[in-house]
Structures are given as structure tokens and as C-alpha cells.
C-alpha positions as CSV (number, residue, x, y, z in Angstrom):
1,M,49.5,-11.8,-26.4
2,K,49.7,-14.6,-29.0
3,R,49.4,-17.0,-26.3
4,V,46.0,-16.2,-25.2
5,F,44.3,-15.8,-28.4
6,L,46.0,-19.5,-29.5
7,V,44.3,-20.8,-26.0
8,S,41.3,-19.2,-26.8
9,L,41.6,-20.9,-30.4
10,V,42.0,-24.6,-28.7
11,L,39.3,-24.0,-26.2
12,G,36.5,-22.5,-28.9
13,L,37.3,-25.4,-31.7
14,T,37.6,-27.9,-28.3
15,L,33.7,-26.9,-27.5
16,L,32.5,-26.6,-31.0
17,G,33.9,-30.3,-31.5
18,G,31.4,-31.4,-28.5
19,C,28.6,-30.3,-30.4
20,S,29.2,-32.6,-33.2
21,I,29.1,-36.0,-31.0
22,K,26.6,-38.2,-31.8
23,P,24.1,-38.7,-29.2
24,W,24.5,-40.9,-26.2
25,V,20.9,-42.7,-26.4
26,Q,20.0,-44.0,-29.7
27,P,16.4,-44.0,-30.8
28,Y,15.3,-47.7,-30.5
29,E,16.9,-46.9,-26.8
30,R,14.6,-44.3,-25.7
31,A,11.8,-46.7,-24.8
32,N,14.5,-48.0,-21.9
33,L,14.2,-44.4,-20.8
34,A,10.4,-43.9,-21.3
35,D,9.9,-46.5,-18.6
36,P,7.7,-45.7,-15.7
37,I,10.6,-47.2,-13.5
38,M,13.2,-44.9,-14.5
39,S,11.0,-42.4,-12.9
40,F,12.2,-40.1,-9.5
41,N,8.8,-40.2,-8.3
42,R,7.9,-43.5,-6.1
43,D,4.2,-43.2,-6.8
44,P,4.0,-41.8,-10.6
45,V,0.1,-41.8,-10.7
46,S,-0.6,-40.1,-7.1
47,S,2.6,-37.2,-8.0
48,S,0.7,-37.2,-11.8
49,Y,-2.8,-36.3,-10.0
50,L,-0.9,-33.9,-7.6
51,H,0.8,-31.8,-10.2
52,H,-2.4,-31.5,-12.1
53,V,-4.4,-30.0,-9.0
54,Y,-1.6,-27.5,-8.4
55,D,-1.6,-26.6,-12.1
56,S,-5.4,-26.1,-12.1
57,R,-5.2,-24.1,-9.0
58,E,-2.4,-22.0,-9.7
59,G,-2.8,-21.3,-13.4
60,A,-2.1,-18.0,-13.2
61,R,1.7,-18.8,-11.9
62,G,3.3,-19.2,-15.5
63,A,5.9,-21.6,-16.4
64,G,3.6,-24.2,-16.5
65,I,2.1,-26.4,-19.2
66,A,-1.9,-26.0,-18.0
67,T,-3.8,-22.3,-17.7
68,G,-6.5,-21.5,-16.2
69,G,-7.8,-21.5,-13.1
70,G,-10.3,-24.1,-11.0
71,C,-10.7,-25.9,-8.4
72,G,-8.7,-29.2,-10.4
73,C,-11.6,-31.9,-9.8
74,N,-12.2,-32.3,-13.7
């Protein structure tokens, strides 16, 4: 019983210690990650347009950033 408590205590402290690590990406390095070449999409302009169309047509589906409905031709 004592061993289980000790193992859970060490595991808990290890997990809490992981929360105190500094971020790997420094604030001055975040511009490199925001570069369009770091995008997963092959064509970011086209995917942005399609995302807008899907959001405006399916605004009632939830879990998106857009609300409302319409044809998406704005």
C-alpha cells in the first residue's frame, strides 16, 4: 500500500513538474511559425475561401467561428 502511494506521489509530482517548463517557442520566434509556408494546406487562399463558404452555408452546425446562414457570396 505504501509503495502504491509512493509511486502515485512521484508520478503526480512528475506531471506537475511538466507544467513549469518554459515554452519551447519564444515570442520572437513565433513569426516564423506564422509564415504561410508552414501551413498544412497546399493553397491557403483557396482553402480560406472554401472554409468561408462552408461556414456561411452551414452556420447552424456549431463548433465553427461563423454564425448565421446565407450563400457565402459576400
